[in-house]
C-alpha positions as CSV (number, residue, x, y, z in Angstrom):
1,M,14.1,-11.1,-36.3
2,W,9.9,-10.5,-36.0
3,A,9.9,-13.3,-33.5
4,V,12.3,-11.9,-31.3
5,M,10.7,-8.7,-31.3
6,L,7.5,-10.2,-30.4
7,N,8.9,-12.1,-27.9
8,F,10.6,-9.2,-26.1
9,V,7.4,-6.9,-26.6
10,L,5.0,-9.7,-25.0
11,F,7.0,-10.6,-21.9
12,Q,7.8,-6.9,-21.1
13,L,3.8,-6.4,-21.2
14,A,3.5,-9.3,-19.1
15,W,6.1,-8.1,-16.6
16,F,4.6,-4.7,-16.1
17,A,0.9,-6.8,-16.0
18,C,2.7,-8.7,-13.1
19,V,4.2,-5.6,-11.2
20,L,1.3,-3.3,-11.5
21,G,-1.4,-5.9,-10.8
22,A,0.4,-6.8,-7.4
23,A,0.9,-3.0,-6.8
24,H,-2.6,-2.2,-7.3
25,G,-4.1,-5.3,-5.3
26,M,-5.1,-7.4,-8.4
27,P,-2.2,-9.9,-8.2
28,W,-4.1,-12.4,-10.3
29,L,-3.9,-9.9,-13.6
30,G,-0.3,-10.7,-14.1
31,P,-0.8,-14.7,-14.2
32,L,-3.3,-14.3,-16.6
33,A,-1.1,-11.9,-18.7
34,V,1.7,-14.8,-18.6
35,A,-0.8,-17.6,-19.1
36,A,-1.7,-15.5,-22.5
37,V,2.3,-14.7,-23.3
38,A,3.1,-19.0,-22.4
39,T,0.5,-20.0,-24.7
40,V,1.5,-18.1,-27.6
41,H,4.9,-19.2,-27.0
42,L,4.5,-22.6,-26.7
43,I,2.0,-22.9,-29.7
44,R,4.4,-21.1,-31.8
45,A,7.4,-23.2,-30.6
46,P,8.2,-26.2,-33.0
47,N,8.5,-28.2,-29.8
48,G,6.3,-27.1,-27.4
49,W,7.2,-29.5,-25.0
50,S,10.8,-29.0,-24.4
51,E,9.8,-25.3,-23.8
52,F,6.9,-26.2,-21.4
53,A,9.7,-28.4,-19.4
54,L,11.7,-25.3,-19.5
55,L,9.1,-22.8,-18.4
56,L,8.3,-25.2,-15.3
57,L,12.3,-25.5,-14.3
58,A,12.2,-21.8,-14.2
59,A,9.3,-21.5,-12.2
60,T,10.7,-24.0,-9.6
61,I,13.9,-22.0,-9.6
62,G,12.1,-18.9,-9.3
63,T,9.8,-20.4,-6.3
64,V,12.9,-21.4,-4.4
65,F,14.9,-18.2,-4.9
66,D,12.5,-15.7,-4.5
67,S,10.7,-17.5,-1.4
68,A,14.3,-17.7,0.2
69,L,14.4,-14.0,0.1
70,V,11.0,-13.4,1.5
71,S,11.9,-16.0,4.1
72,T,15.1,-14.0,5.1
73,G,12.9,-10.8,5.6
74,W,15.1,-8.9,2.6
75,L,12.2,-8.6,0.3
76,A,8.4,-8.3,1.1
77,Y,5.5,-8.5,-1.5
78,P,2.1,-6.6,-1.4
79,S,-0.5,-8.9,-2.4
80,G,-0.7,-12.7,-4.0
81,Q,1.0,-14.8,-1.1
82,W,-0.2,-18.3,-0.5
83,H,2.0,-17.9,2.8
84,P,4.3,-15.2,4.2
85,M,7.3,-17.0,3.9
86,L,7.0,-18.2,-0.1
87,A,7.1,-16.1,-2.9
88,P,3.6,-14.7,-4.3
89,Y,2.0,-16.5,-7.3
90,W,2.5,-13.5,-9.4
91,I,6.3,-13.4,-9.4
92,I,6.5,-17.2,-9.6
93,A,4.1,-16.7,-13.0
94,M,7.0,-13.7,-13.7
95,W,9.5,-16.1,-13.6
96,I,7.7,-18.4,-16.4
97,G,7.3,-15.4,-18.3
98,F,11.1,-14.6,-18.4
99,A,11.9,-18.4,-19.3
100,T,9.8,-17.4,-22.6
101,T,12.8,-15.1,-23.4
102,L,15.5,-17.6,-22.9
103,N,15.4,-19.3,-26.5
104,V,14.0,-16.3,-28.3
105,S,14.8,-13.2,-27.3
106,L,18.1,-13.9,-25.1
107,N,19.4,-16.6,-27.2
108,W,22.4,-14.5,-27.9
109,L,23.4,-15.4,-24.5
110,K,24.2,-18.8,-25.2
111,G,27.4,-20.2,-24.9
112,R,28.6,-17.0,-23.1
113,S,28.3,-18.2,-19.7
114,L,30.3,-15.0,-18.1
115,L,28.2,-12.7,-20.3
116,A,25.1,-14.3,-18.7
117,A,26.3,-14.2,-15.3
118,L,27.2,-10.4,-15.9
119,F,23.6,-10.0,-17.2
120,G,21.9,-11.6,-14.6
121,A,23.9,-9.9,-11.7
122,I,23.1,-6.3,-13.0
123,G,19.9,-7.0,-14.8
124,G,18.3,-9.1,-12.1
125,P,18.9,-6.1,-9.3
126,L,17.6,-3.7,-11.9
127,A,14.4,-5.4,-12.5
128,Y,13.5,-6.1,-8.5
129,F,14.4,-2.4,-8.1
130,A,12.2,-1.2,-11.0
131,G,9.3,-3.2,-9.4
132,A,10.0,-1.8,-6.3
133,K,9.3,1.9,-7.7
134,L,6.5,0.6,-9.5
135,G,5.2,-1.0,-6.1
136,G,5.2,-4.1,-6.7
137,V,8.0,-5.2,-4.0
138,T,9.6,-3.5,-1.1
139,F,13.4,-3.8,-0.3
140,V,13.0,-4.5,3.7
141,N,16.9,-4.4,4.2
142,D,18.6,-2.7,0.9
143,I,22.0,-3.6,1.1
144,P,21.5,-7.5,1.8
145,A,18.6,-7.9,-0.8
146,L,20.5,-6.3,-3.4
147,A,23.2,-8.4,-2.8
148,A,21.6,-11.5,-2.7
149,L,19.6,-10.5,-5.9
150,A,23.0,-9.9,-7.5
151,A,24.6,-13.0,-6.5
152,G,21.6,-15.1,-7.2
153,W,20.8,-13.9,-10.5
154,A,24.7,-14.4,-11.6
155,I,24.0,-17.9,-10.9
156,I,20.5,-18.5,-12.0
157,M,21.3,-16.8,-15.3
158,P,24.0,-19.0,-16.8
159,L,21.8,-21.8,-15.5
160,L,18.8,-20.8,-17.0
161,V,20.7,-20.2,-20.7
162,I,22.3,-23.6,-20.3
163,A,19.0,-25.1,-19.3
164,G,17.2,-23.3,-22.5
165,G,20.2,-24.6,-25.0
166,R,19.3,-28.4,-23.8
167,L,15.5,-27.7,-23.7
168,D,15.3,-25.7,-27.0
169,G,11.9,-26.0,-28.2
170,W,12.9,-23.6,-31.3
171,R,15.1,-25.9,-32.6
172,T,14.1,-29.5,-34.1
173,G,15.4,-32.7,-32.8
174,V,16.1,-31.1,-29.2
175,G,14.8,-31.8,-25.8
176,C,11.7,-33.6,-25.6
177,R,11.4,-34.5,-29.3
178,A,14.8,-35.9,-29.2
179,L,14.1,-38.1,-25.9
180,A,11.0,-39.3,-27.5
181,S,12.8,-40.3,-30.9
182,A,15.7,-42.1,-29.0
183,T,13.1,-44.3,-26.7
184,E,11.3,-45.2,-29.8
185,T,14.3,-46.6,-31.3
């Protein structure tokens, strides 16, 4: 239970560092916080390589998803963008931070795809809405942006939960370790 609480609190701290850093012209602050959280997460996980693969997968999915929202003009970010059509680096870091919760504090979603979809459809837009209230993101076109966030997160959340189950570095004999063992025999 302690590990679940620690995981949840560390992610929340990283989330606030990402959003508030971006809102106040310090977009590098969030990625530094996420790097610390991810490091703690990977060191604590019995199979850090599986968790690392999950973090990279989430970063890739998040980059594509948020870049699509930026390129459509539905969302705008105040800082941290490499290119006007791409998601800022701090939001990509936030996806990595979020992925640290999949096999720990969000572990209860495993095997519950419909619940994960509902959780994503509601929680995803709420997180962006909270980020907007703190100045980290702007909804340029509210209704399409919220609809796209709800639909996207309703799809992405169950996919990430399934990926988390396959790349669960908190269980021994799963993911990369299992793959390495299979190739050695």
